[in-house]
C-alpha positions as CSV (number, residue, x, y, z in Angstrom):
1,S,1.8,-14.4,2.5
2,S,1.4,-12.1,-0.6
3,D,4.3,-13.4,-2.2
4,V,2.6,-16.7,-2.1
5,I,-0.3,-15.1,-3.9
6,V,1.7,-13.0,-6.5
7,A,3.8,-16.1,-7.4
8,H,1.4,-17.8,-9.4
9,Q,-0.8,-16.6,-11.8
10,G,-4.5,-17.9,-12.7
11,Y,-7.0,-16.7,-10.1
12,W,-9.0,-19.5,-8.5
13,R,-6.2,-22.0,-9.5
14,L,-4.0,-19.6,-7.6
15,F,-6.1,-19.6,-4.8
16,R,-6.0,-23.4,-4.4
17,R,-2.2,-23.8,-5.1
18,A,-1.5,-20.9,-2.5
19,L,-3.8,-22.0,0.3
20,P,-1.5,-24.8,1.6
21,N,1.6,-22.3,1.5
22,L,-0.3,-19.9,3.3
23,C,-1.5,-22.2,6.1
24,Y,2.0,-23.5,6.5
25,S,3.4,-19.9,6.8
26,L,1.0,-19.2,9.2
27,V,1.5,-22.0,11.6
28,G,5.3,-21.7,11.0
29,N,5.2,-18.2,12.1
30,A,2.7,-18.5,15.0
31,V,4.8,-21.3,16.4
32,G,8.1,-19.5,15.9
33,S,6.8,-16.3,17.3
34,V,5.9,-18.0,20.6
35,L,8.8,-19.9,20.8
36,V,11.0,-16.5,20.3
37,A,8.5,-14.9,22.9
38,M,9.3,-17.5,25.2
39,A,13.0,-17.5,25.0
40,F,12.8,-13.7,25.1
41,V,10.9,-13.5,28.5
42,S,12.7,-16.5,30.0
43,A,16.2,-14.6,29.2
44,G,14.9,-11.4,30.6
45,A,15.3,-9.7,27.4
46,I,11.9,-8.0,27.4
47,D,11.0,-5.2,29.4
48,P,7.4,-6.2,31.3
49,N,6.5,-2.3,31.2
50,A,7.0,-1.9,27.6
51,A,5.2,-5.3,27.0
52,W,2.2,-4.2,28.9
53,A,2.1,-0.8,27.4
54,V,2.3,-2.6,23.5
55,S,-0.3,-5.2,24.9
56,Q,-2.4,-2.7,26.3
57,R,-2.7,-0.4,23.1
58,K,-3.2,-3.4,20.7
59,M,-6.0,-4.9,22.8
60,G,-7.6,-1.9,23.3
61,M,-8.6,-1.2,19.6
62,T,-11.7,-2.1,18.1
63,V,-12.2,-4.9,15.7
64,S,-12.4,-2.8,12.8
65,V,-9.5,-0.5,13.8
66,V,-7.4,-3.5,14.0
67,F,-8.6,-4.9,10.6
68,L,-8.1,-1.5,8.8
69,K,-4.7,-1.0,10.6
70,A,-3.7,-4.6,9.3
71,I,-4.9,-3.7,5.5
72,G,-2.2,-0.8,5.7
73,A,0.5,-2.6,7.2
74,N,0.5,-5.3,4.7
75,W,0.2,-2.9,1.8
76,L,3.1,-1.0,3.0
77,V,4.9,-4.4,3.4
78,N,4.1,-5.6,0.0
79,L,5.0,-1.9,-1.6
80,A,8.3,-2.2,-0.2
81,T,8.8,-5.8,-1.6
82,F,7.5,-4.7,-5.1
83,Q,9.8,-1.5,-5.0
84,A,12.7,-3.6,-3.6
85,A,12.3,-6.1,-6.6
86,A,12.4,-3.4,-9.1
87,V,15.9,-2.0,-8.5
88,P,19.0,-3.6,-9.1
89,Y,21.5,-2.6,-6.6
90,G,21.9,-3.7,-2.9
91,P,21.7,0.1,-1.4
92,A,18.6,1.0,-3.5
93,K,16.8,-2.2,-2.5
94,F,17.6,-1.1,1.2
95,A,16.2,1.9,0.9
96,M,12.9,0.7,-1.4
97,L,12.5,-2.0,1.8
98,W,13.2,0.8,4.7
99,F,10.8,3.6,3.8
100,P,7.5,1.8,3.7
101,I,8.3,-0.5,6.7
102,A,9.6,2.7,8.6
103,T,6.1,4.1,7.8
104,F,4.2,1.2,8.6
105,V,5.7,1.1,12.1
106,S,5.7,4.6,12.8
107,L,2.4,4.8,12.0
108,G,1.4,2.1,14.7
109,L,-0.2,-0.1,12.1
110,E,-0.7,-3.9,13.0
111,H,0.9,-6.9,11.4
112,S,-0.1,-10.3,12.4
113,V,3.5,-12.1,12.5
114,A,4.6,-9.0,14.9
115,N,1.5,-9.7,17.2
116,M,2.2,-13.2,17.3
117,F,5.4,-12.3,19.3
118,F,4.3,-9.1,21.1
119,L,0.9,-10.4,22.7
120,P,2.2,-13.8,23.7
121,A,5.2,-12.2,25.3
122,A,3.0,-9.7,27.2
123,C,0.9,-12.8,28.3
124,L,3.9,-14.6,29.6
125,L,4.7,-11.4,31.5
126,G,1.3,-11.2,33.2
127,A,-0.6,-8.9,30.9
128,P,-4.2,-8.9,31.9
129,H,-5.4,-10.4,28.6
130,T,-5.9,-14.4,27.6
131,A,-5.0,-16.3,24.6
132,M,-8.4,-16.5,23.4
133,D,-8.8,-12.5,23.9
134,A,-5.4,-11.9,22.1
135,L,-6.8,-14.3,19.2
136,S,-10.7,-12.9,19.0
137,L,-9.8,-9.1,19.5
138,N,-6.4,-9.1,17.5
139,L,-4.9,-11.8,16.0
140,I,-8.0,-12.9,13.9
141,P,-9.0,-9.5,12.8
142,C,-5.3,-8.6,12.0
143,L,-4.7,-11.7,10.0
144,A,-7.8,-10.8,8.1
145,G,-6.9,-7.6,7.5
146,N,-3.4,-8.5,6.2
147,M,-4.7,-11.0,3.9
148,A,-7.2,-8.4,2.5
149,G,-4.2,-6.1,2.0
150,A,-2.6,-8.7,0.4
151,V,-5.3,-9.7,-2.1
152,V,-6.5,-6.4,-3.0
153,F,-3.3,-4.4,-3.0
154,A,-0.5,-6.8,-3.9
155,F,-2.4,-9.1,-5.9
156,G,-4.2,-6.0,-7.7
157,Q,-0.6,-4.7,-8.5
158,A,0.5,-7.8,-10.1
159,V,-2.8,-8.1,-12.3
160,I,-2.4,-4.6,-13.3
161,S,1.4,-4.9,-13.9
162,S,0.5,-8.2,-15.9
163,S,-2.0,-6.7,-18.1
164,N,0.0,-3.4,-18.5
165,A,2.9,-5.3,-19.6
166,K,0.9,-7.6,-21.9
167,Q,-0.6,-4.2,-23.5
168,H,2.9,-2.9,-24.2
169,A,4.3,-6.3,-25.4
170,G,1.9,-6.7,-28.3
């Protein structure tokens, strides 16, 4: 999502140009995540006890905690993207991607696309939350936090990098 924002320059014009792509990305990720969850559940590829445990942890947080954890997750995902783009070689790119992503996963941060898979899968396996609970208590605050992380950290980094490049160029 932040790649769409960073791909263009020109602040408000950027937002108007990026908004349709963000919407298409959101809908595509939501539909795809639910379809994959349905396929995994119907194939018996998810342990119901593990799905319930993940679901309980994700649904047991306050909205503000979900929001803050989502900011951190997207900041680390975008940091990985920027780092990988900065190095020319495959193994170095892998390392630049691996460490921030591993950090976000090990810290238990929240990413909306991952939650679009986990929460419906848990629902399909009989978890005690409804789709509306998942939307209001996790997915919407998580998406808002991911977008805030993209705008503040990734877009901010792009603006700083752009202004630094202009200063050094002339």
